[in-house]
C-alpha positions in Angstrom: 0.0 0.0 0.0 1.5 3.4 -1.0 2.2 5.9 1.8 0.2 9.0 2.1 1.9 12.2 1.0 2.1 13.6 4.5 3.7 10.3 5.7 6.3 10.5 2.9 7.0 14.1 3.8 7.4 13.3 7.5 9.6 10.3 6.7 11.9 12.7 4.7 11.9 15.3 7.4 12.8 12.6 10.0 15.7 11.3 7.9 17.0 14.9 7.2 16.8 15.8 10.9 18.6 12.6 11.9 21.3 13.2 9.3 21.8 16.8 10.5 21.9 15.9 14.2 24.1 12.9 13.8 26.5 15.0 11.7 26.5 17.7 14.3 26.7 15.7 17.5 27.3 12.0 16.7 25.3 9.0 17.7 24.4 10.3 21.2 21.5 12.1 19.7 18.1 10.8 21.0 15.0 9.9 19.0 13.0 12.7 20.8 15.7 15.2 19.6 15.3 13.9 16.1 11.5 14.2 16.3 11.7 17.7 17.7 14.1 18.8 14.9 11.8 17.2 12.3 8.8 18.8 13.8 7.0 15.5 14.4 6.1 13.4 17.3 8.2 10.5 18.6 5.6 8.0 17.4 6.1 9.3 13.8 9.8 8.5 14.0 9.1 5.1 15.6 6.6 4.2 12.8 9.4 4.4 10.2 12.3 3.4 12.5 11.2 1.1 15.4 14.6 1.4 17.0 17.3 4.1 17.1 19.7 1.6 15.5 17.4 1.4 12.5 17.4 5.2 12.1 21.2 5.3 12.4 21.4 2.5 9.8 19.2 4.4 7.4 21.4 7.5 7.6 24.6 5.4 7.6 23.6 3.5 4.5 23.0 6.8 2.7 26.4 8.2 3.9 28.3 5.0 3.0 26.6 4.9 -0.4 27.9 8.5 -1.1 31.4 7.6 0.3 31.5 4.4 -1.8 30.5 6.4 -4.9 33.3 9.0 -4.1 35.8 6.2 -3.7 34.7 4.5 -6.9 35.0 7.8 -8.8 38.6 8.1 -7.5 39.3 4.6 -8.7 38.0 5.5 -12.2 40.2 8.6 -12.5 42.9 8.7 -15.1 45.6 9.8 -12.6 45.4 7.3 -9.8 47.9 9.2 -7.6 46.2 12.5 -8.0 42.9 10.8 -7.2 44.4 9.3 -4.0 46.1 12.6 -3.0 42.7 14.3 -3.4 40.7 11.5 -1.9 42.5 11.3 1.5 42.0 15.0 2.5 38.5 14.9 1.2 37.7 11.9 3.4 39.3 13.4 6.5 37.4 16.7 5.8 34.1 14.9 5.5 34.6 12.9 8.7 35.7 16.0 10.6 32.3 17.6 9.7 30.1 14.5 10.2 30.3 13.0 13.7 27.7 10.4 12.9 29.5 9.1 9.8 32.8 9.1 11.8 31.2 7.1 14.6 29.6 4.6 12.3 32.8 4.1 10.5 34.7 3.7 13.8 32.1 1.2 15.2 31.5 -0.6 11.9 28.8 -2.6 13.7 25.9 -1.3 11.6 27.5 -0.8 8.2 30.7 -2.7 7.5 33.5 -0.3 6.7 35.5 -3.1 5.1 34.1 -2.4 1.6 35.4 1.2 1.8 38.8 0.1 3.1 39.1 -2.5 0.4 38.3 0.2 -2.3 40.9 2.6 -0.7 43.4 -0.3 -0.8 42.7 -0.7 -4.6 43.2 3.0 -5.0 46.6 2.7 -3.3 47.5 -0.2 -5.6 46.6 1.8 -8.6 48.5 4.9 -7.4 51.7 2.8 -7.0 52.1 2.9 -10.8 52.9 6.6 -10.5 56.1 5.9 -8.5 54.7 8.4 -5.9 53.4 5.7 -3.5 55.6 3.2 -1.7 55.8 0.0 -3.7 55.2 -2.0 -0.6 52.0 -0.1 0.4 48.8 -2.1 0.5 45.4 -2.5 2.1 47.0 -3.4 5.5 48.7 0.0 5.4 45.3 1.6 4.7 43.9 -0.2 7.8 46.8 0.6 10.1 47.9 4.1 8.9 44.8 5.7 7.4 42.2 4.0 9.6 44.4 4.2 12.7 44.7 8.0 12.4 41.0 8.3 11.7 40.2 6.2 14.7 42.4 8.3 17.0 40.9 11.6 15.8 37.4 10.2 16.4 38.3 8.7 19.8 39.9 12.0 20.8 36.7 13.8 19.7 38.8 16.2 17.6 36.6 18.8 15.9 39.1 21.2 14.4 39.2 20.7 10.6 42.8 22.1 10.5 43.9 19.3 12.7 42.1 16.7 10.5 43.8 18.3 7.4 47.2 18.1 9.0 46.7 14.4 9.7 45.5 13.8 6.1 48.8 15.3 5.0 50.7 13.1 7.4 48.9 10.0 6.1 49.7 10.9 2.5 53.4 11.4 3.5 53.4 8.0 5.1 52.5 6.4 1.7 55.2 8.2 -0.3 58.4 6.4 -1.1 
């Protein structure tokens, strides 16, 4: 049975409010806060998302879809090194501005981050042909170096985009020969 127009509008408002709040404050946001931001009652939120995890998952799927598309676009670029060198700061910048995405990426319990890590590993492999990436670099290095730095910035609850950019530069330096 198709949803009523007002139900569809409310659903969109709930998702938009959750996306905004999770980005601003992370996953500590409550369902009543999402309902208030969306201008609907809690019951309206729970009709579409019976648990908070389901709401987080809906937002996370959307964010991971965008992140995967961005990673795939980098893989398709003609200059793999330039794509990698642009991708890393872009990823760090995005995570510095989206506490929810950063938290979901860190936890990886709702949306597996392994797919994104694998794609970044493929990007590193492709960039090695330029001679500007260490020949021994691989997906394990993506996990340890790139993800390790991301994890620490998230755990430390770092909010300053300049700090995130600095660490993106350090990660890129670690991959150079």
